[in-house]
All heavy atoms as a GROMACS GRO file, in nm:
protein
  582
    1MET      N    1  -5.061  -1.587  -1.028
    1MET     CA    2  -4.918  -1.611  -0.987
    1MET      C    3  -4.902  -1.582  -0.835
    1MET      O    4  -4.836  -1.666  -0.771
    1MET     CB    5  -4.840  -1.510  -1.066
    1MET     CG    6  -4.694  -1.500  -1.023
    1MET     SD    7  -4.589  -1.626  -1.106
    1MET     CE    8  -4.436  -1.592  -1.057
    2PHE      N    9  -4.969  -1.470  -0.783
    2PHE     CA   10  -4.968  -1.452  -0.642
    2PHE      C   11  -5.027  -1.544  -0.557
    2PHE      O   12  -4.993  -1.583  -0.451
    2PHE     CB   13  -5.017  -1.306  -0.613
    2PHE     CG   14  -4.928  -1.198  -0.673
    2PHE    CD1   15  -4.972  -1.114  -0.770
    2PHE    CD2   16  -4.792  -1.177  -0.624
    2PHE    CE1   17  -4.906  -1.019  -0.821
    2PHE    CE2   18  -4.726  -1.078  -0.682
    2PHE     CZ   19  -4.766  -0.991  -0.775
    3MET      N   20  -5.134  -1.601  -0.609
    3MET     CA   21  -5.207  -1.714  -0.538
    3MET      C   22  -5.119  -1.829  -0.521
    3MET      O   23  -5.116  -1.895  -0.422
    3MET     CB   24  -5.346  -1.736  -0.602
    3MET     CG   25  -5.439  -1.628  -0.592
    3MET     SD   26  -5.492  -1.589  -0.428
    3MET     CE   27  -5.570  -1.739  -0.388
    4ARG      N   28  -5.047  -1.866  -0.624
    4ARG     CA   29  -4.957  -1.981  -0.623
    4ARG      C   30  -4.851  -1.970  -0.530
    4ARG      O   31  -4.805  -2.062  -0.456
    4ARG     CB   32  -4.898  -2.003  -0.770
    4ARG     CG   33  -4.819  -2.126  -0.777
    4ARG     CD   34  -4.773  -2.157  -0.919
    4ARG     NE   35  -4.689  -2.272  -0.916
    4ARG     CZ   36  -4.606  -2.301  -1.001
    4ARG    NH1   37  -4.602  -2.229  -1.112
    4ARG    NH2   38  -4.529  -2.406  -0.996
    5LEU      N   39  -4.783  -1.847  -0.522
    5LEU     CA   40  -4.680  -1.824  -0.427
    5LEU      C   41  -4.726  -1.828  -0.284
    5LEU      O   42  -4.654  -1.871  -0.192
    5LEU     CB   43  -4.606  -1.696  -0.456
    5LEU     CG   44  -4.510  -1.683  -0.582
    5LEU    CD1   45  -4.471  -1.539  -0.603
    5LEU    CD2   46  -4.403  -1.775  -0.562
    6ALA      N   47  -4.854  -1.777  -0.261
    6ALA     CA   48  -4.902  -1.772  -0.122
    6ALA      C   49  -4.943  -1.914  -0.074
    6ALA      O   50  -4.937  -1.930   0.042
    6ALA     CB   51  -5.023  -1.686  -0.121
    7GLN      N   52  -4.968  -2.006  -0.161
    7GLN     CA   53  -5.014  -2.141  -0.126
    7GLN      C   54  -4.894  -2.240  -0.101
    7GLN      O   55  -4.903  -2.334  -0.024
    7GLN     CB   56  -5.113  -2.192  -0.227
    7GLN     CG   57  -5.246  -2.118  -0.239
    7GLN     CD   58  -5.328  -2.171  -0.336
    7GLN    OE1   59  -5.299  -2.256  -0.421
    7GLN    NE2   60  -5.457  -2.109  -0.341
    8GLU      N   61  -4.790  -2.210  -0.161
    8GLU     CA   62  -4.671  -2.309  -0.145
    8GLU      C   63  -4.574  -2.260  -0.025
    8GLU      O   64  -4.528  -2.154  -0.035
    8GLU     CB   65  -4.590  -2.309  -0.275
    8GLU     CG   66  -4.648  -2.372  -0.398
    8GLU     CD   67  -4.568  -2.371  -0.515
    8GLU    OE1   68  -4.448  -2.340  -0.501
    8GLU    OE2   69  -4.626  -2.404  -0.625
    9PRO      N   70  -4.571  -2.342   0.071
    9PRO     CA   71  -4.493  -2.309   0.182
    9PRO      C   72  -4.334  -2.317   0.152
    9PRO      O   73  -4.293  -2.391   0.068
    9PRO     CB   74  -4.524  -2.411   0.296
    9PRO     CG   75  -4.571  -2.525   0.210
    9PRO     CD   76  -4.628  -2.473   0.084
   10ILE      N   77  -4.266  -2.233   0.220
   10ILE     CA   78  -4.114  -2.242   0.201
   10ILE      C   79  -4.062  -2.330   0.306
   10ILE      O   80  -4.085  -2.317   0.425
   10ILE     CB   81  -4.049  -2.098   0.229
   10ILE    CG1   82  -4.107  -1.997   0.124
   10ILE    CG2   83  -3.903  -2.104   0.219
   10ILE    CD1   84  -4.078  -1.859   0.139
   11VAL      N   85  -3.982  -2.432   0.259
   11VAL     CA   86  -3.933  -2.532   0.352
   11VAL      C   87  -3.773  -2.512   0.369
   11VAL      O   88  -3.712  -2.507   0.261
   11VAL     CB   89  -3.954  -2.676   0.306
   11VAL    CG1   90  -3.892  -2.785   0.394
   11VAL    CG2   91  -4.103  -2.696   0.288
   12VAL      N   92  -3.723  -2.505   0.480
   12VAL     CA   93  -3.583  -2.487   0.510
   12VAL      C   94  -3.543  -2.610   0.594
   12VAL      O   95  -3.595  -2.643   0.699
   12VAL     CB   96  -3.556  -2.348   0.593
   12VAL    CG1   97  -3.413  -2.334   0.620
   12VAL    CG2   98  -3.614  -2.233   0.504
   13ASP      N   99  -3.442  -2.682   0.542
   13ASP     CA  100  -3.390  -2.800   0.604
   13ASP      C  101  -3.280  -2.750   0.706
   13ASP      O  102  -3.176  -2.703   0.665
   13ASP     CB  103  -3.327  -2.887   0.502
   13ASP     CG  104  -3.284  -3.020   0.564
   13ASP    OD1  105  -3.324  -3.047   0.678
   13ASP    OD2  106  -3.210  -3.099   0.497
   14LEU      N  107  -3.311  -2.764   0.838
   14LEU     CA  108  -3.217  -2.719   0.942
   14LEU      C  109  -3.132  -2.838   0.999
   14LEU      O  110  -3.042  -2.815   1.066
   14LEU     CB  111  -3.290  -2.656   1.056
   14LEU     CG  112  -3.371  -2.525   1.019
   14LEU    CD1  113  -3.446  -2.472   1.138
   14LEU    CD2  114  -3.276  -2.425   0.971
   15ALA      N  115  -3.162  -2.952   0.946
   15ALA     CA  116  -3.085  -3.068   1.002
   15ALA      C  117  -2.943  -3.090   0.943
   15ALA      O  118  -2.862  -3.130   1.005
   15ALA     CB  119  -3.171  -3.198   0.970
   16THR      N  120  -2.920  -3.037   0.820
   16THR     CA  121  -2.789  -3.045   0.761
   16THR      C  122  -2.707  -2.924   0.802
   16THR      O  123  -2.757  -2.824   0.798
   16THR     CB  124  -2.795  -3.061   0.616
   16THR    OG1  125  -2.866  -2.932   0.557
   16THR    CG2  126  -2.873  -3.177   0.568
   17GLN      N  127  -2.591  -2.944   0.838
   17GLN     CA  128  -2.492  -2.844   0.869
   17GLN      C  129  -2.403  -2.814   0.756
   17GLN      O  130  -2.358  -2.904   0.694
   17GLN     CB  131  -2.415  -2.880   0.999
   17GLN     CG  132  -2.508  -2.893   1.130
   17GLN     CD  133  -2.425  -2.930   1.241
   17GLN    OE1  134  -2.309  -2.955   1.239
   17GLN    NE2  135  -2.493  -2.932   1.358
   18SER      N  136  -2.357  -2.687   0.753
   18SER     CA  137  -2.255  -2.651   0.650
   18SER      C  138  -2.128  -2.713   0.706
   18SER      O  139  -2.097  -2.717   0.816
   18SER     CB  140  -2.262  -2.509   0.627
   18SER     OG  141  -2.218  -2.446   0.754
   19PRO      N  142  -2.037  -2.724   0.614
   19PRO     CA  143  -1.906  -2.782   0.645
   19PRO      C  144  -1.832  -2.671   0.732
   19PRO      O  145  -1.840  -2.548   0.706
   19PRO     CB  146  -1.831  -2.805   0.513
   19PRO     CG  147  -1.906  -2.733   0.406
   19PRO     CD  148  -2.047  -2.718   0.463
   20PRO      N  149  -1.749  -2.709   0.835
   20PRO     CA  150  -1.686  -2.616   0.907
   20PRO      C  151  -1.573  -2.541   0.840
   20PRO      O  152  -1.519  -2.591   0.740
   20PRO     CB  153  -1.616  -2.691   1.026
   20PRO     CG  154  -1.608  -2.822   0.968
   20PRO     CD  155  -1.733  -2.844   0.866
   21THR      N  156  -1.566  -2.409   0.871
   21THR     CA  157  -1.460  -2.329   0.801
   21THR      C  158  -1.326  -2.346   0.858
   21THR      O  159  -1.312  -2.381   0.974
   21THR     CB  160  -1.494  -2.186   0.799
   21THR    OG1  161  -1.513  -2.143   0.938
   21THR    CG2  162  -1.622  -2.157   0.722
   22ARG      N  163  -1.216  -2.334   0.785
   22ARG     CA  164  -1.078  -2.345   0.839
   22ARG      C  165  -1.050  -2.231   0.919
   22ARG      O  166  -1.088  -2.114   0.892
   22ARG     CB  167  -0.978  -2.355   0.714
   22ARG     CG  168  -0.996  -2.469   0.629
   22ARG     CD  169  -0.882  -2.465   0.522
   22ARG     NE  170  -0.809  -2.340   0.522
   22ARG     CZ  171  -0.703  -2.325   0.440
   22ARG    NH1  172  -0.657  -2.425   0.371
   22ARG    NH2  173  -0.647  -2.221   0.437
   23ASP      N  174  -0.966  -2.249   1.014
   23ASP     CA  175  -0.901  -2.141   1.092
   23ASP      C  176  -0.800  -2.070   1.017
   23ASP      O  177  -0.749  -2.133   0.926
   23ASP     CB  178  -0.848  -2.199   1.232
   23ASP     CG  179  -0.957  -2.244   1.321
   23ASP    OD1  180  -1.072  -2.199   1.319
   23ASP    OD2  181  -0.923  -2.327   1.413
   24ILE      N  182  -0.780  -1.950   1.050
   24ILE     CA  183  -0.671  -1.877   0.978
   24ILE      C  184  -0.540  -1.943   1.019
   24ILE      O  185  -0.512  -1.972   1.132
   24ILE     CB  186  -0.670  -1.733   1.013
   24ILE    CG1  187  -0.575  -1.650   0.920
   24ILE    CG2  188  -0.646  -1.705   1.158
   24ILE    CD1  189  -0.604  -1.498   0.934
   25SER      N  190  -0.460  -1.964   0.915
   25SER     CA  191  -0.333  -2.034   0.928
   25SER      C  192  -0.217  -1.928   0.955
   25SER      O  193  -0.238  -1.814   0.909
   25SER     CB  194  -0.312  -2.132   0.831
   25SER     OG  195  -0.295  -2.082   0.708
   26ILE      N  196  -0.105  -1.977   0.992
   26ILE     CA  197   0.018  -1.894   1.012
   26ILE      C  198   0.063  -1.852   0.866
   26ILE      O  199   0.122  -1.743   0.857
   26ILE     CB  200   0.121  -1.966   1.084
   26ILE    CG1  201   0.227  -1.866   1.130
   26ILE    CG2  202   0.173  -2.082   1.004
   26ILE    CD1  203   0.197  -1.775   1.225
   27GLU      N  204   0.032  -1.932   0.770
   27GLU     CA  205   0.078  -1.891   0.623
   27GLU      C  206   0.010  -1.767   0.592
   27GLU      O  207   0.070  -1.677   0.521
   27GLU     CB  208   0.052  -2.009   0.528
   27GLU     CG  209   0.140  -2.125   0.548
   27GLU     CD  210   0.082  -2.231   0.639
   27GLU    OE1  211  -0.039  -2.216   0.671
   27GLU    OE2  212   0.160  -2.310   0.689
   28VAL      N  213  -0.119  -1.755   0.614
   28VAL     CA  214  -0.195  -1.624   0.578
   28VAL      C  215  -0.139  -1.498   0.657
   28VAL      O  216  -0.108  -1.402   0.596
   28VAL     CB  217  -0.342  -1.641   0.607
   28VAL    CG1  218  -0.415  -1.526   0.589
   28VAL    CG2  219  -0.401  -1.762   0.526
   29VAL      N  220  -0.107  -1.519   0.778
   29VAL     CA  221  -0.048  -1.406   0.862
   29VAL      C  222   0.086  -1.369   0.798
   29VAL      O  223   0.117  -1.254   0.796
   29VAL     CB  224  -0.040  -1.453   1.013
   29VAL    CG1  225   0.030  -1.346   1.089
   29VAL    CG2  226  -0.174  -1.476   1.061
   30LEU      N  227   0.173  -1.471   0.776
   30LEU     CA  228   0.304  -1.439   0.715
   30LEU      C  229   0.283  -1.374   0.583
   30LEU      O  230   0.369  -1.285   0.550
   30LEU     CB  231   0.381  -1.566   0.703
   30LEU     CG  232   0.430  -1.620   0.850
   30LEU    CD1  233   0.501  -1.754   0.825
   30LEU    CD2  234   0.505  -1.524   0.923
   31ALA      N  235   0.195  -1.413   0.500
   31ALA     CA  236   0.167  -1.357   0.375
   31ALA      C  237   0.131  -1.211   0.386
   31ALA      O  238   0.172  -1.130   0.308
   31ALA     CB  239   0.065  -1.428   0.296
   32MET      N  240   0.050  -1.181   0.482
   32MET     CA  241   0.003  -1.044   0.512
   32MET      C  242   0.123  -0.962   0.536
   32MET      O  243   0.131  -0.847   0.494
   32MET     CB  244  -0.106  -1.038   0.613
   32MET     CG  245  -0.230  -1.094   0.579
   32MET     SD  246  -0.374  -1.067   0.690
   32MET     CE  247  -0.290  -1.080   0.850
   33PHE      N  248   0.206  -1.006   0.628
   33PHE     CA  249   0.334  -0.923   0.654
   33PHE      C  250   0.424  -0.910   0.545
   33PHE      O  251   0.491  -0.812   0.527
   33PHE     CB  252   0.404  -0.992   0.785
   33PHE     CG  253   0.328  -0.958   0.910
   33PHE    CD1  254   0.283  -1.062   0.984
   33PHE    CD2  255   0.330  -0.829   0.959
   33PHE    CE1  256   0.215  -1.035   1.102
   33PHE    CE2  257   0.277  -0.807   1.082
   33PHE     CZ  258   0.213  -0.904   1.154
   34ALA      N  259   0.437  -1.017   0.459
   34ALA     CA  260   0.517  -1.009   0.341
   34ALA      C  261   0.472  -0.900   0.246
   34ALA      O  262   0.548  -0.825   0.194
   34ALA     CB  263   0.512  -1.143   0.272
   35VAL      N  264   0.338  -0.889   0.221
   35VAL     CA  265   0.285  -0.796   0.139
   35VAL      C  266   0.308  -0.662   0.202
   35VAL      O  267   0.341  -0.561   0.116
   35VAL     CB  268   0.124  -0.821   0.115
   35VAL    CG1  269   0.060  -0.706   0.043
   35VAL    CG2  270   0.114  -0.947   0.034
   36ALA      N  271   0.292  -0.641   0.320
   36ALA     CA  272   0.313  -0.514   0.388
   36ALA      C  273   0.459  -0.476   0.373
   36ALA      O  274   0.497  -0.354   0.347
   36ALA     CB  275   0.280  -0.510   0.541
   37GLY      N  276   0.556  -0.568   0.386
   37GLY     CA  277   0.688  -0.544   0.368
   37GLY      C  278   0.724  -0.499   0.231
   37GLY      O  279   0.806  -0.411   0.207
   38ILE      N  280   0.664  -0.559   0.133
   38ILE     CA  281   0.678  -0.520  -0.015
   38ILE      C  282   0.635  -0.371  -0.039
   38ILE      O  283   0.710  -0.306  -0.098
   38ILE     CB  284   0.607  -0.616  -0.102
   38ILE    CG1  285   0.692  -0.752  -0.106
   38ILE    CG2  286   0.610  -0.558  -0.254
   38ILE    CD1  287   0.603  -0.866  -0.169
   39PHE      N  288   0.521  -0.340   0.022
   39PHE     CA  289   0.481  -0.204   0.016
   39PHE      C  290   0.570  -0.106   0.072
   39PHE      O  291   0.612  -0.001   0.024
   39PHE     CB  292   0.344  -0.183   0.072
   39PHE     CG  293   0.222  -0.241  -0.013
   39PHE    CD1  294   0.127  -0.306   0.046
   39PHE    CD2  295   0.223  -0.231  -0.154
   39PHE    CE1  296   0.021  -0.354  -0.030
   39PHE    CE2  297   0.129  -0.286  -0.223
   39PHE     CZ  298   0.021  -0.350  -0.167
   40LEU      N  299   0.627  -0.142   0.188
   40LEU     CA  300   0.726  -0.054   0.257
   40LEU      C  301   0.850  -0.049   0.186
   40LEU      O  302   0.901   0.073   0.167
   40LEU     CB  303   0.755  -0.106   0.399
   40LEU     CG  304   0.640  -0.090   0.509
   40LEU    CD1  305   0.672  -0.160   0.646
   40LEU    CD2  306   0.608   0.062   0.522
   41LEU      N  307   0.894  -0.148   0.119
   41LEU     CA  308   1.026  -0.146   0.042
   41LEU      C  309   0.998  -0.065  -0.087
   41LEU      O  310   1.091   0.023  -0.121
   41LEU     CB  311   1.049  -0.292  -0.003
   41LEU     CG  312   1.183  -0.302  -0.083
   41LEU    CD1  313   1.310  -0.258   0.007
   41LEU    CD2  314   1.198  -0.440  -0.126
   42VAL      N  315   0.886  -0.060  -0.143
   42VAL     CA  316   0.864   0.018  -0.260
   42VAL      C  317   0.846   0.164  -0.229
   42VAL      O  318   0.910   0.255  -0.298
   42VAL     CB  319   0.727  -0.030  -0.333
   42VAL    CG1  320   0.681   0.069  -0.436
   42VAL    CG2  321   0.743  -0.160  -0.405
   43ALA      N  322   0.790   0.197  -0.115
   43ALA     CA  323   0.787   0.341  -0.055
   43ALA      C  324   0.920   0.383  -0.027
   43ALA      O  325   0.952   0.509  -0.056
   43ALA     CB  326   0.693   0.339   0.066
   44LEU      N  327   1.003   0.308   0.032
   44LEU     CA  328   1.141   0.333   0.067
   44LEU      C  329   1.219   0.366  -0.065
   44LEU      O  330   1.293   0.477  -0.062
   44LEU     CB  331   1.210   0.220   0.142
   44LEU     CG  332   1.355   0.262   0.182
   44LEU    CD1  333   1.366   0.371   0.286
   44LEU    CD2  334   1.425   0.138   0.231
   45ILE      N  335   1.201   0.292  -0.164
   45ILE     CA  336   1.271   0.312  -0.289
   45ILE      C  337   1.234   0.447  -0.358
   45ILE      O  338   1.313   0.520  -0.404
   45ILE     CB  339   1.265   0.192  -0.379
   45ILE    CG1  340   1.349   0.072  -0.332
   45ILE    CG2  341   1.310   0.221  -0.526
   45ILE    CD1  342   1.313  -0.050  -0.395
   46GLY      N  343   1.093   0.459  -0.352
   46GLY     CA  344   1.045   0.590  -0.413
   46GLY      C  345   1.094   0.711  -0.336
   46GLY      O  346   1.134   0.806  -0.399
   47CYS      N  347   1.090   0.699  -0.204
   47CYS     CA  348   1.160   0.820  -0.125
   47CYS      C  349   1.288   0.844  -0.146
   47CYS      O  350   1.334   0.956  -0.166
   47CYS     CB  351   1.118   0.797   0.019
   47CYS     SG  352   0.948   0.804   0.067
   48ALA      N  353   1.373   0.735  -0.163
   48ALA     CA  354   1.524   0.760  -0.192
   48ALA      C  355   1.539   0.821  -0.326
   48ALA      O  356   1.628   0.904  -0.347
   48ALA     CB  357   1.583   0.623  -0.187
   49MET      N  358   1.459   0.779  -0.423
   49MET     CA  359   1.474   0.834  -0.564
   49MET      C  360   1.436   0.986  -0.560
   49MET      O  361   1.507   1.066  -0.618
   49MET     CB  362   1.382   0.764  -0.666
   49MET     CG  363   1.435   0.623  -0.690
   49MET     SD  364   1.321   0.520  -0.789
   49MET     CE  365   1.307   0.619  -0.933
   50VAL      N  366   1.327   1.017  -0.495
   50VAL     CA  367   1.287   1.160  -0.483
   50VAL      C  368   1.388   1.241  -0.412
   50VAL      O  369   1.430   1.346  -0.457
   50VAL     CB  370   1.149   1.170  -0.427
   50VAL    CG1  371   1.114   1.319  -0.383
   50VAL    CG2  372   1.039   1.127  -0.512
   51ALA      N  373   1.435   1.194  -0.298
   51ALA     CA  374   1.542   1.265  -0.226
   51ALA      C  375   1.674   1.278  -0.305
   51ALA      O  376   1.731   1.386  -0.312
   51ALA     CB  377   1.565   1.196  -0.097
   52GLY      N  378   1.713   1.175  -0.364
   52GLY     CA  379   1.833   1.184  -0.454
   52GLY      C  380   1.822   1.275  -0.563
   52GLY      O  381   1.896   1.356  -0.600
   53GLY      N  382   1.698   1.284  -0.621
   53GLY     CA  383   1.672   1.370  -0.738
   53GLY      C  384   1.675   1.517  -0.692
   53GLY      O  385   1.728   1.607  -0.752
   54MET      N  386   1.619   1.548  -0.577
   54MET     CA  387   1.629   1.680  -0.507
   54MET      C  388   1.773   1.724  -0.480
   54MET      O  389   1.812   1.834  -0.511
   54MET     CB  390   1.538   1.684  -0.383
   54MET     CG  391   1.397   1.677  -0.408
   54MET     SD  392   1.289   1.670  -0.264
   54MET     CE  393   1.339   1.824  -0.188
   55ILE      N  394   1.855   1.628  -0.429
   55ILE     CA  395   1.992   1.673  -0.397
   55ILE      C  396   2.068   1.693  -0.524
   55ILE      O  397   2.144   1.799  -0.537
   55ILE     CB  398   2.063   1.551  -0.316
   55ILE    CG1  399   1.995   1.543  -0.176
   55ILE    CG2  400   2.207   1.556  -0.311
   55ILE    CD1  401   2.036   1.419  -0.095
   56LEU      N  402   2.047   1.613  -0.631
   56LEU     CA  403   2.118   1.632  -0.751
   56LEU      C  404   2.074   1.775  -0.821
   56LEU      O  405   2.152   1.851  -0.869
   56LEU     CB  406   2.091   1.522  -0.851
   56LEU     CG  407   2.168   1.388  -0.821
   56LEU    CD1  408   2.118   1.283  -0.915
   56LEU    CD2  409   2.313   1.413  -0.827
   57TYR      N  410   1.945   1.803  -0.804
   57TYR     CA  411   1.893   1.927  -0.861
   57TYR      C  412   1.959   2.043  -0.796
   57TYR      O  413   2.010   2.141  -0.853
   57TYR     CB  414   1.743   1.930  -0.845
   57TYR     CG  415   1.680   2.063  -0.885
   57TYR    CD1  416   1.674   2.102  -1.018
   57TYR    CD2  417   1.629   2.158  -0.787
   57TYR    CE1  418   1.623   2.225  -1.057
   57TYR    CE2  419   1.588   2.280  -0.826
   57TYR     CZ  420   1.575   2.316  -0.959
   57TYR     OH  421   1.530   2.432  -0.990
   58LYS      N  422   1.975   2.042  -0.658
   58LYS     CA  423   2.026   2.153  -0.586
   58LYS      C  424   2.173   2.162  -0.615
   58LYS      O  425   2.226   2.276  -0.631
   58LYS     CB  426   2.006   2.130  -0.437
   58LYS     CG  427   1.860   2.122  -0.405
   58LYS     CD  428   1.825   2.251  -0.328
   58LYS     CE  429   1.690   2.240  -0.275
   58LYS     NZ  430   1.628   2.362  -0.246
   59ARG      N  431   2.248   2.055  -0.632
   59ARG     CA  432   2.381   2.054  -0.655
   59ARG      C  433   2.421   2.111  -0.803
   59ARG      O  434   2.506   2.197  -0.817
   59ARG     CB  435   2.460   1.924  -0.637
   59ARG     CG  436   2.472   1.880  -0.512
   59ARG     CD  437   2.552   1.759  -0.493
   59ARG     NE  438   2.576   1.710  -0.360
   59ARG     CZ  439   2.626   1.602  -0.324
   59ARG    NH1  440   2.674   1.519  -0.406
   59ARG    NH2  441   2.632   1.582  -0.184
   60ARG      N  442   2.341   2.069  -0.896
   60ARG     CA  443   2.352   2.132  -1.028
   60ARG      C  444   2.315   2.278  -1.032
   60ARG      O  445   2.376   2.362  -1.104
   60ARG     CB  446   2.264   2.049  -1.132
   60ARG     CG  447   2.319   1.913  -1.162
   60ARG     CD  448   2.238   1.857  -1.282
   60ARG     NE  449   2.298   1.722  -1.305
   60ARG     CZ  450   2.238   1.638  -1.380
   60ARG    NH1  451   2.133   1.673  -1.447
   60ARG    NH2  452   2.297   1.523  -1.405
   61LYS      N  453   2.209   2.316  -0.948
   61LYS     CA  454   2.173   2.456  -0.944
   61LYS      C  455   2.291   2.541  -0.889
   61LYS      O  456   2.316   2.646  -0.934
   61LYS     CB  457   2.049   2.471  -0.869
   61LYS     CG  458   1.984   2.610  -0.877
   61LYS     CD  459   1.850   2.607  -0.803
   61LYS     CE  460   1.795   2.738  -0.800
   61LYS     NZ  461   1.657   2.742  -0.728
   62ASP      N  462   2.361   2.490  -0.786
   62ASP     CA  463   2.466   2.554  -0.726
   62ASP      C  464   2.585   2.563  -0.820
   62ASP      O  465   2.660   2.662  -0.822
   62ASP     CB  466   2.508   2.497  -0.602
   62ASP     CG  467   2.417   2.526  -0.475
   62ASP    OD1  468   2.337   2.616  -0.493
   62ASP    OD2  469   2.424   2.441  -0.384
   63ALA      N  470   2.617   2.454  -0.901
   63ALA     CA  471   2.724   2.453  -0.983
   63ALA      C  472   2.710   2.540  -1.104
   63ALA      O  473   2.805   2.601  -1.157
   63ALA     CB  474   2.755   2.311  -1.027
   64ALA      N  475   2.584   2.564  -1.141
   64ALA     CA  476   2.556   2.650  -1.257
   64ALA      C  477   2.547   2.803  -1.220
   64ALA      O  478   2.558   2.895  -1.304
   64ALA     CB  479   2.421   2.622  -1.325
   65ALA      N  480   2.536   2.837  -1.085
   65ALA     CA  481   2.532   2.970  -1.045
   65ALA      C  482   2.676   3.033  -1.049
   65ALA      O  483   2.775   2.967  -1.037
   65ALA     CB  484   2.494   2.982  -0.911
   66PRO      N  485   2.685   3.164  -1.089
   66PRO     CA  486   2.816   3.227  -1.094
   66PRO      C  487   2.878   3.236  -0.950
   66PRO      O  488   2.799   3.229  -0.852
   66PRO     CB  489   2.779   3.370  -1.146
   66PRO     CG  490   2.642   3.353  -1.198
   66PRO     CD  491   2.571   3.246  -1.132
   67GLN      N  492   2.997   3.238  -0.940
   67GLN     CA  493   3.079   3.231  -0.824
   67GLN      C  494   3.047   3.351  -0.720
   67GLN      O  495   3.038   3.340  -0.603
   67GLN     CB  496   3.229   3.219  -0.839
   67GLN     CG  497   3.270   3.082  -0.908
   67GLN     CD  498   3.240   2.977  -0.814
   67GLN    OE1  499   3.235   2.981  -0.697
   67GLN    NE2  500   3.212   2.853  -0.879
   68GLY      N  501   3.030   3.461  -0.786
   68GLY     CA  502   3.014   3.588  -0.699
   68GLY      C  503   2.874   3.605  -0.655
   68GLY      O  504   2.848   3.687  -0.570
   69SER      N  505   2.771   3.531  -0.702
   69SER     CA  506   2.630   3.554  -0.672
   69SER      C  507   2.600   3.495  -0.535
   69SER      O  508   2.666   3.409  -0.485
   69SER     CB  509   2.534   3.496  -0.772
   69SER     OG  510   2.560   3.353  -0.768
   70GLU      N  511   2.493   3.557  -0.479
   70GLU     CA  512   2.450   3.508  -0.347
   70GLU      C  513   2.382   3.363  -0.361
   70GLU      O  514   2.318   3.338  -0.455
   70GLU     CB  515   2.343   3.602  -0.276
   70GLU     CG  516   2.417   3.725  -0.237
   70GLU     CD  517   2.313   3.806  -0.159
   70GLU    OE1  518   2.226   3.752  -0.093
   70GLU    OE2  519   2.336   3.936  -0.149
   71PRO      N  520   2.405   3.277  -0.262
   71PRO     CA  521   2.334   3.150  -0.274
   71PRO      C  522   2.184   3.166  -0.253
   71PRO      O  523   2.143   3.244  -0.189
   71PRO     CB  524   2.401   3.067  -0.156
   71PRO     CG  525   2.451   3.169  -0.058
   71PRO     CD  526   2.491   3.289  -0.149
   72THR      N  527   2.122   3.070  -0.326
   72THR     CA  528   1.971   3.072  -0.316
   72THR      C  529   1.918   2.998  -0.195
   72THR      O  530   1.799   3.019  -0.156
   72THR     CB  531   1.906   3.017  -0.448
   72THR    OG1  532   1.957   2.881  -0.455
   72THR    CG2  533   1.949   3.094  -0.565
   73HIS      N  534   2.006   2.919  -0.142
   73HIS     CA  535   1.965   2.844  -0.014
   73HIS      C  536   2.091   2.833   0.062
   73HIS      O  537   2.201   2.854   0.029
   73HIS     CB  538   1.909   2.716  -0.055
   73HIS     CG  539   1.999   2.624  -0.124
   73HIS    ND1  540   2.017   2.638  -0.267
   73HIS    CD2  541   2.071   2.526  -0.088
   73HIS    CE1  542   2.090   2.544  -0.297
   73HIS    NE2  543   2.141   2.480  -0.200
   74ILE      N  544   2.070   2.795   0.184
   74ILE     CA  545   2.189   2.777   0.292
   74ILE      C  546   2.239   2.630   0.270
   74ILE      O  547   2.166   2.531   0.274
   74ILE     CB  548   2.132   2.793   0.442
   74ILE    CG1  549   2.073   2.931   0.449
   74ILE    CG2  550   2.246   2.771   0.538
   74ILE    CD1  551   2.004   2.955   0.579
   75ARG      N  552   2.363   2.624   0.263
   75ARG     CA  553   2.445   2.502   0.260
   75ARG      C  554   2.474   2.455   0.398
   75ARG      O  555   2.532   2.530   0.475
   75ARG     CB  556   2.559   2.509   0.170
   75ARG     CG  557   2.530   2.536   0.030
   75ARG     CD  558   2.659   2.520  -0.056
   75ARG     NE  559   2.709   2.383  -0.041
   75ARG     CZ  560   2.712   2.294  -0.130
   75ARG    NH1  561   2.677   2.317  -0.250
   75ARG    NH2  562   2.766   2.183  -0.104
   76LEU      N  563   2.451   2.331   0.431
   76LEU     CA  564   2.466   2.287   0.570
   76LEU      C  565   2.609   2.235   0.580
   76LEU      O  566   2.670   2.226   0.687
   76LEU     CB  567   2.374   2.182   0.597
   76LEU     CG  568   2.219   2.228   0.611
   76LEU    CD1  569   2.130   2.113   0.638
   76LEU    CD2  570   2.213   2.329   0.711
   77GLY      N  571   2.675   2.189   0.478
   77GLY     CA  572   2.809   2.137   0.472
   77GLY      C  573   2.818   2.002   0.545
   77GLY      O  574   2.916   1.974   0.626
   78ILE      N  575   2.721   1.917   0.541
   78ILE     CA  576   2.718   1.790   0.598
   78ILE      C  577   2.800   1.688   0.520
   78ILE      O  578   2.790   1.682   0.403
   78ILE     CB  579   2.573   1.742   0.615
   78ILE    CG1  580   2.499   1.830   0.719
   78ILE    CG2  581   2.573   1.600   0.665
   78ILE    CD1  582   2.354   1.800   0.725
   0.00000   0.00000   0.00000
């Protein structure tokens, strides 16, 4: 087997060229920005949900506390 591989030469045809590749088009660039925008929108919605949940939790905690007790956190009154 090794003798057979050593005796057969490897021929590479350099005369034929591969087809040229396409340049990156504006559609690809716009699609990349669209995907990034979708990720940012999802992150914004997730942050808004977490922030809203924290605000609701603090308001319910304040409403459930007795009126004479000391507050557990400082209210900014915004």
